[in-house]
LUMNUGU-86896 format. One record per residue (C-alpha): residue in one letter; x negated, y, z negated. Coordinates in steps of 0.05 Angstrom, whole numbers, plus 5000, padded with zeros to 4 digits. Example, Ala and Ser with C-alpha at 12.3 -4.5 7.8 and 13.67 -1.06 7.14 Angstrom:
# residues 2
A475449104844;S472749794857;
# end
This chain:
# residues 1100
X597950745050;X596950705118;X601951285135;X597351695084;X590851435126;X592851695196;X594452295161;X588152405134;X584852215207;X589252575234;X587753285205;X580453135198;X580253045280;X583753755273;X577753975243;X573453715294;X575854015342;X576854705310;X569254695283;X565754235324;X564453755280;X565753035271;X568052735201;X565851995182;X569351535145;X566251185086;X559151075100;X556050455049;X548250445042;X544650025091;X540949415064;X534149355100;X533448615119;X527248275126;X527347815195;X522847195206;X524046815274;X521246325321;X515546855333;X514046825260;X513146135269;X519445795260;X520445195299;X528045475317;X531046055306;X539045815287;X537045605222;X543845155189;X540245045113;X537045515063;X533445195004;X528545394949;X525544784902;X524244904835;X517644984848;X519145684894;X518145474963;X523445655010;X525345045059;X529045125122;X533044675148;X533544875240;X535544535305;X528444395320;X525244085248;X523244315174;X520044945154;X516745025090;X515445845070;X511346145027;X512546815033;X506446855091;X505246215132;X510145705154;X509744945148;X513344455198;X515143775198;X518543465250;X520242925287;X513542425315;X515141865358;X509641415333;X509741605248;X515441215221;X513141755163;X516542345197;X522642675213;X527442185231;X531542775266;X529843425273;X536243695266;X537343895190;X544444075172;X542844115092;X537144095042;X537243894964;X532443764906;X532843154856;X532043234791;X525442954797;X523143444847;X523643204913;X527743294974;X534242955011;X535543245081;X541543145122;X540643135192;X545643135249;X545042465295;X538642255248;X541641985175;X539142195120;X531942315100;X527742325037;X522142685030;X516942634973;X513543224958;X508042954933;X506042514989;X509242975046;X513142385078;X519342155095;X523241555081;X530041505135;X536341225122;X541041105173;X547540795196;X547140115216;X552839745244;X551939035207;X550939315145;X557139505102;X551439835050;X548640245099;X549841005106;X557541135148;X554741555195;X548141895219;X551542575219;X550342835143;X552343515131;X553843555047;X549343264991;X549643284921;X546242974870;X552142744809;X550342834735;X548442064741;X542842224780;X546141884852;X547242324908;X554442394946;X553642475028;X559442825066;X558042465135;X562742425204;X564941715177;X566641965111;X563842055036;X558441655024;X556341474940;X548641324945;X545240904883;X537841134884;X536340554842;X539239964875;X538040354948;X545640204970;X550740634994;X558440584985;X562940805026;X569541255024;X572841265090;X579141555111;X584540945119;X590941105162;X595740655112;X592840835046;X595041585020;X590141524968;X584041505010;X580042115047;X584442565086;X579842665141;X572742285151;X568042965174;X566743105109;X563243885104;X562144095033;X561543614967;X562444034896;X562943674823;X566744024782;X565643994700;X568043354689;X564442944744;X570242904800;X568143144868;X572543584906;X571443534976;X571443985045;X573643675106;X573343945178;X580743765195;X584043465131;X583844025085;X581744035010;X581343344974;X579843214900;X576142574880;X576842234818;X571141924809;X574341424753;X580541304790;X577341204856;X583841574885;X583042194928;X587942824928;X590143214989;X591144004995;X593544225070;X595944765099;X602844825087;X606845365139;X612145485087;X608445515028;X604746215025;X600645864961;X597645314998;X591245245042;X591145785102;X587345295143;X585444585144;X578344645166;X573544725118;X565844875123;X564345045045;X566445004971;X562745324926;X565045364845;X565545954798;X564346074719;X571445954704;X571845284739;X576845524796;X573945404875;X572345924928;X574045515001;X571045825066;X576045675121;X577045725200;X582546075168;X579546595119;X577146545046;X581446134996;X582046244917;X583845574889;X585345674821;X585144934788;X589545014739;X595845264771;X594144864833;X594945554879;X591345824938;X589946664945;X588046815014;X582347375039;X582947425111;X580847885171;X584048475183;X583148825244;X585049485217;X581549495159;X574549495134;X576349305063;X577448575097;X572848025112;X569548125179;X571447455205;X576046955194;X571646335213;X566946205142;X560645815150;X558245965089;X558746195017;X553546334950;X555146594884;X549847054863;X547347214788;X552247804792;X558547414795;X560047634864;X560347194930;X556047324991;X560247055048;X556846785123;X562146835171;X562146775251;X562747625240;X557547705196;X555247745125;X560347985075;X559848084998;X565748024961;X566348314894;X571247884863;X573048364801;X575548954850;X576748544908;X571649004951;X569248805016;X562349105047;X560448835108;X553248725142;X552548595219;X548548575272;X546649355304;X543949195366;X539749995356;X536849765286;X532049285271;X533349225200;X540449015209;X542548265205;X538947845262;X546247505278;X552447515263;X552846755257;X551646555185;X550645935174;X546645815099;X546646325040;X542346264979;X540446704917;X533546534909;X528546734848;X527447394829;X533747654858;X532347464927;X537347374984;X536146875035;X541146875095;X539846365147;X543246545215;X542646415287;X538146825300;X532646765242;X533046775175;X534347375132;X531347685078;X532448265027;X531348324953;X537948534916;X532948974870;X532149424929;X539149644930;X537150064879;X534050474933;X541150634976;X539450865039;X543351265094;X540651365165;X542651585234;X546150925267;X545951085348;X552650755352;X556051005294;X558951785305;X559951765231;X551651635210;X547552135189;X546952585255;X539952495252;X534052075214;X529552655203;X531752995141;X527953605123;X531853735050;X537753545006;X540853964965;X548053964912;X552954364911;X557554604858;X561753984874;X557353434858;X556453414940;X549853354987;X548453875042;X542853425086;X538753865138;X535653485193;X530153715240;X534453705305;X541453405280;X543453995255;X546854025174;X550553495150;X555653505095;X555752835051;X562352705004;X559252324949;X565252044924;X568551854998;X562551795020;X563852145086;X558952545123;X560853105167;X557453385220;X555354165237;X551654275304;X550054775344;X554754975399;X552255315461;X559655695467;X561955755401;X558656455372;X561156115302;X557855555307;X550155435275;X545455755321;X539155255315;X540254445300;X532754555265;X535654655192;X530254785132;X533554945065;X540855035051;X543155334996;X550055554948;X551356244926;X556556354871;X561956414920;X561455664943;X558255845008;X552155665038;X545355985063;X542655625109;X534255645139;X533355395205;X527355385255;X528255895308;X535156135292;X533156615231;X538756575163;X545356175176;X550956485125;X557455895133;X563656085099;X566655385070;X574055785078;X573456025149;X568055445167;X564356045212;X557456155213;X554856785218;X547256925238;X541757375211;X535757485259;X529557815267;X530458525311;X523558755339;X525859475322;X529359395260;X524859395194;X530459225151;X531758615197;X528757835171;X521657845189;X521457195217;X527356755260;X522756125239;X525256065165;X522155505123;X525355655059;X530356035016;X530356154941;X536556424898;X533456704836;X536556854765;X539757394787;X542957074849;X537957464893;X535957114960;X527557034973;X526456685047;X519556405070;X518156505137;X512956435191;X510957155184;X511557325104;X516757355047;X523457705054;X528457915000;X536057915015;X540558394994;X546458104996;X550458654981;X546059195034;X545758575080;X538558875091;X531958475081;X525458715053;X519358425070;X512958275047;X506858105087;X499758015076;X495158645073;X488458485092;X485659055051;X490258954992;X487858284943;X494058394896;X498558164974;X500557614993;X495057085014;X497656715079;X503757025121;X505556345137;X510456045074;X512655365066;X515355344995;X517855654933;X520655524870;X521655984812;X519855934739;X522956024676;X520456674671;X524456904735;X516656944772;X516356614842;X511656114864;X509656074938;X507455544971;X503655705039;X501055375102;X493055495089;X493856055036;X494455704977;X498955854922;X501756554905;X504956744849;X509357384850;X511257734791;X517958004814;X517858654764;X511158904774;X510958604846;X504658404843;X501257774880;X497057404846;X493656824897;X489556214873;X485955884927;X482355174942;X474555334915;X470054864944;X464954874894;X470354774834;X473754274821;X478654534772;X481455044830;X488154764878;X486154164917;X487654414985;X489955065009;X496054765037;X502854684993;X508054245012;X512454314947;X512254694876;X516354424823;X516854624749;X517454094693;X522254044629;X515254284590;X513554834636;X508054544672;X507754634748;X506653994793;X503954224861;X504153814917;X499153924970;X495953615040;X489953304991;X493953114929;X498053274865;X496053894822;X497354024752;X496954824750;X496355054672;X499155674683;X494755864606;X487655674630;X489755854709;X485955144718;X488454564768;X488653914749;X488053394807;X491252764823;X489052344888;X487251744911;X481051674869;X486151554802;X492251434825;X496051664885;X495951154949;X496751724995;X493952404996;X499552815024;X503953024969;X510453205001;X516053254950;X516753214863;X522053114818;X522153014742;X527452484723;X531552524660;X525252094619;X520852514644;X517852104697;X513852514764;X516852224820;X512052464885;X514452334967;X507952155008;X505751885072;X505151255031;X511351104997;X513751344932;X509751394864;X512951464796;X507851724749;X507751704671;X505152454653;X502552194586;X498351564607;X496651784674;X500251174696;X501551044764;X507750594805;X508450524875;X514450334930;X513850275000;X519050065052;X519149355025;X522349624961;X527349885000;X525650605023;X527650975082;X519650815111;X512850925080;X513051705104;X517752215071;X518652955086;X515353585052;X521353915003;X525853365013;X529153164951;X532753434895;X535653164822;X542053174811;X546253314753;X546952594742;X540252484744;X539752184809;X533852264854;X534652354932;X529252394975;X529352495057;X523752225104;X522952105173;X528351455172;X534351885131;X533551925054;X534951494994;X538151614933;X537051294868;X537951284788;X531651174770;X533050914699;X534850314735;X529150214774;X526249794723;X518649304736;X520348564753;X516148414690;X516347614715;X509147404742;X510046904801;X508146234811;X501846134840;X500345544891;X494845274925;X496845144998;X491844865032;X485144635026;X480544605094;X473944295105;X469844545157;X475844925180;X480744355187;X486144215138;X485443655100;X491143145109;X494542685064;X493741915068;X498341445027;X495540775000;X498840425052;X495440915111;X488740835118;X483241325142;X483241355217;X477241615266;X481242265273;X481542395191;X475642715162;X471542135105;X476142545044;X482442545048;X488442754997;X493642304961;X498842884954;X500643544971;X494144054940;X498044454907;X500243814863;X493143524860;X489343694799;X481943464819;X478243314882;X471342924885;X467543134949;X460742914975;X454243314991;X456743375059;X462543725052;X459144375055;X463544905084;X470344875025;X475745345032;X482545404997;X488845755015;X493645964965;X500846394949;X504246744913;X510946504901;X514147164886;X518347444958;X521248104930;X515648434966;X510947964982;X505648495012;X504448824945;X502648064910;X496248284890;X490747594880;X484147414848;X479646764851;X474046404827;X470045954836;X468445764757;X460845464763;X459345894826;X462746554822;X460546984755;X466947454770;X473347414796;X473847614868;X480547964876;X484248084940;X491148214973;X495747945019;X493047915084;X485947565050;X488946935012;X482446475035;X476346294988;X471045945027;X464945744994;X459045445028;X453444985007;X454744884937;X449944514896;X453343844866;X456243874799;X461944064763;X467444674790;X474244944778;X477845314824;X482345804789;X486846314820;X492246784794;X496947364819;X501047944804;X507447994822;X509648714868;X509949094805;X503048854782;X505248314733;X500447804731;X500847074726;X494247014689;X494046294678;X495146174751;X493045494778;X487145124786;X483244534818;X478144074790;X472543944842;X467043444831;X461743464885;X457042914887;X449442854890;X446242644955;X443642014956;X437342244936;X439142494868;X442841914846;X440641474784;X438940934828;X434641424861;X431141684805;X429441004791;X425040844856;X422141544836;X420041224774;X417240704810;X412841094857;X410641564797;X408440974757;X405640684833;X401341434820;X399141334754;X395940724766;X393241004826;X390241504777;X386541074731;X383140754784;X380841434808;X377341444744;X371541084780;X369741584814;X369042124753;X362842474778;X367042764844;X372442894807;X368443364761;X365243624822;X371643774847;X374244094785;X368444554772;X368944784843;X377144894824;X375445304757;X370545644800;X375845854851;X380645994801;X375146484761;X375446894832;X382446944843;X383047224774;X378047654778;X381447924844;X388447994812;X385048384755;X382348914812;X389748894852;X391948994783;X388449614767;X388349884836;X396149774823;X396250194757;X392550724790;X397750794847;X403250764795;X400951314756;X400751774822;X406551604838;X414251904811;X418251304783;X423951474806;X424251684878;X418151344898;X415052034915;X407352354890;X406852644825;X402953214802;X397552894787;X396652544863;X396853254885;X391153524831;X386752904854;X387252884931;X388453604948;X381453944932;X378253594997;X384353875036;X382254595007;X375054495026;X377254365093;X382154945108;X376655445074;X371755195125;X376455275180;X378055955163;X371556165151;X369756845183;X363356555215;X366756015248;X372056465292;X370857295300;X378757545312;X385057125284;X387357045360;X381556575366;X384056225299;X384055395299;X392855385314;X392454745249;X388655045197;X394155255151;X396754845089;X404355005084;X407454995013;X415154895008;X418054814948;X425454544953;X430354644901;X436954184886;X443054784888;X448354564829;X444253904814;X446753964739;X453953974761;X452153344789;X450453044727;X455953284685;X461853094737;X459152464758;X453552334706;X446452134707;X446451604755;X449352004806;X444452464802;X438551954810;X441451774859;X442052444893;X434352534875;X432551854902;X436051984981;X432552644976;X425852194992;X428351865055;X431052655084;X423252825061;X420852325103;X425152455165;X423153275163;X415853235147;X409752765177;X406152185139;X400252525130;X404053075091;X404353085020;X411352974994;X411753094913;X416853144862;X414653634834;X419953634771;X426753494754;X430153714818;X424454034842;X420553774902;X414453974934;X411453895005;X405054065029;X405154055105;X397553915112;X393854215169;X399454565200;X401055155238;X404555835191;X408355975239;X412255295242;X413355455171;X420655785184;X422555285232;X420754675183;X424555005133;X431155105175;X430554305200;X430354105121;X436254455100;X440754315153;X438853625143;X440253665066;X446654005080;X448553465129;X447052905090;X452952455053;X449552354984;X453051584969;X453051594886;X456750954888;X462950614882;X465150884958;X463451664932;X460752164976;X457452914956;X455053355002;X449553784964;X445054394996;X437954674975;X434355324961;X427955355002;X421055774985;X414255735029;X407255995025;X401955915055;X394055845043;X389556115053;X395456705038;X390657215065;X387457055127;X380957465134;X379857305056;X381256585049;X379356514975;X383657164955;X388956744921;X387156074894;X391955554918;X396255484848;X397556174858;X400155974928;X405255504895;X406356074851;X408456414907;X414255944941;X416155844873;X417656644876;X420356494947;X423955934927;X427956274877;X429656944908;X433956514965;X437756184906;X438956854879;X441057114935;X445156564975;X443355854961;X443255325014;X437255865051;X430855915062;X425056415045;X418056485060;X412257095048;X405957285091;X400757825072;X398958315129;X395758765086;X390758555034;X388459195009;X391659144937;X388959134884;X391658534835;X394658264894;X397857684858;X401458004806;X403458544850;X406958064905;X410657704852;X412558354814;X413158824856;X415158444925;X420958884954;X415959434952;X410059084986;X415358985038;X418459615044;X410759865054;X409659285105;X403858965062;X408458335060;X412858065107;X418557615097;X421957065134;X428656825116;X435256445142;X439057035106;X439157465172;X441358085124;X434357985086;X436658695046;X440958215007;X434457854978;X434657854900;X427857914880;X427958044805;
# end
């Protein structure tokens, strides 16, 4: 076997030299460990014991105290000099939970500690020299609870049995002259088998079997001449498997002990064998739910498949922040929900076995056999089932999916037959099994798999049949095996026989040409037509038979158009639907109706950058984004989201970097490598979390737990808990406790940052308050006295809720003046008042006079109220109820006085020449109509339309003076009468209003903002200066309305105004409204407009 390996390595090395590529050994997908260290609040980084209790809390034993972890926060327990109820010693070696839910802890130097989870207090058991029934030694390394509820302890002074009822210890030490005694006093591990007997691992005396009935020990030691004996007498850990056999971690490797045959099998570290253990010194072992072993050594973590005997090593890599934090692994457990917790010399490591479904491959700086570059541009499967990985700066990678080997192909400056660019965008395979490679800056490369040589096709300036640009973003092989290339200079068709290129470019004067020359992605549909995604030019359909391009662009006013003109990826699904990923969301294109349906952050996506799209075998759509990976069910239009916490390479992916393999496996690439996974194995975790209240605060200080025998001191608040808050069902507070807060957690650690929460104080909150992991505190101030229930519920990362959650009943006592005895005093006081009232009857006349005065005052007050009400009713009749603006009735009632004054100011007797006319002697009528207002009601509802109309009020008040008449004329039309103004300022006011409306963000609720424009028409009164009474004010409004509709028909988002020059026309009003353009051309009317080309104005 070793000869074969050597020969293979030699051949691979030869290929490396000849073709400037590097061949990798088997590369396993990496695990992304999450770390918890002293920087996160641990008291110390060396973790010797990890344990998860029945509630779901994680307990960590360190050299400097005990830590409880709830997925977000750490609560620390340490030895306190003057507190007998604190830890006896900070060096924690072992943690277990008994059947009552309390903890037992072994320490190094402090003996045994019992932790009451209700009172959160410790009780100590230590060695006493004069007491044979005490613990035999203060160094406790192992603890188990037997089926009787008693404890067995492994110490440096032998085995101890602790009777929890009598509180007495029985010692089983090593006895020199007794061969049936313990073989060595330093007991490191204890396992109880199904018969209730014990297996003990000692530091130097090998394995011991203890028959609890006969009270005798049987020894199993290393025998130099017996290959079936124990490999080493130093034992740190023992685990029993489902067959009743033992797995023993020694200082000389892993031992499997067949308890029936009494034989040992050995698994050792082998220097040149990566399938062996990473180190022979084994500190910890746990058996997971898949019946595999996780083995902690002095040289890293090992996953051991019992059936295949395959070993996968996980070790610290200084260049990889997600690798194991330290190679000394002291403790391992598999917690709830598939979480593996690894205690090392440099903190806690955590990963979820579910996350292994997203296999991750990435570049490792010190490993020449890993992926050459983390930035993955594309992935392609060849006919052999292997994967070709295009990278941004690491060239081309060939990944043998069976052997799990990477081969690197890089640009070599001194080799003309190598790649000519390391920036690879896309790879496809032709019928001959050779590769065509799109590069950025190197044009098109052809790779001959047999000769291992690259041929280059470049842009030649004077050669029209060459490649149009050396920046090639994509390659497509169509059903006729033709090659199509997307470049920075249009589309290229490559004839592989003639070796010539045909170019297709954007032609400004040809609507049937490409919409844009910067092409990004391509896809061929089932009809053999090509769909092209551009960088800024939208989506293009190319009919290859007719050689016609049809372009689909984003239209700001059309919600059925493409959501954005930057198209990242195109995918046709199994139902011939076209999915388009853009820089503003996902689009579903109906090829029959030619309409696009948009999906974005408002209706399901977490991020609007849709990079790459794939359909799995179940019909789900997978979309890579800048916020992870999203799975969409197109039938129900529901979404599931996955992020780096689920095992993804990172949350940021790359455009077109994906494919579905022949086996249905999906590949997605991003900025930190790529993931591969079988979608059908990505199953939601339907088990909701355990919800706990982790802290209660009064006046922003945690409430202490005070035992019955510990009185409240001055340092404590007037209120204290009698047991841990997560076990407390009800509390009673006083009225002084006016700032109350509760902190809570969901004990589901798979991806704790995605857990969601909701809380409600029943009796105060009308609805549930939803929040996330960052805001897990509910605070209430100045609550009235009464009965309340604080409830909190939570979901796991997959959105499955624990709807029952947890709750705490709260009673807030009334203040003294609201108690029963206070009310008694109030009653007595009231009685005295009654007596005083009776006495006051003697002064009847004075009282009656006083009463009459009060009645008269009330009549006067009532009269004043009626007058005020009448005034208010009159005001309401003149006001638009929705916007608060004036209505038509108001204008009719109040305009006449302005008209009379204007007519006097413009009377011929007042001035002899127009130049002497008063500057502010005009009434300017502005009619404003909102553009496309019907769409607001149709799409967003009438409440949104009302919100827009209401906001127009503030815009009008911003543009015009307080003295001007602001009127809602009807529907979405508004009338403004600029009083006593100069008509020369009318265009400036119209432009200011137009710009203000255009710039305004119309808030229609729920965080949604609309942009709107308006069309404006205006005319002045008097319309004819030298004949001010020539046209009535109502006719001037009609002229303004005529102008407004001209603005709307001609352009929208514009203004138009008319002014009279010559009043010689008969039937002036009808001619102005019916023959507007004629009068303008005859220069009998003057037109002013924001539309610079006034020939475009449409008056009919």
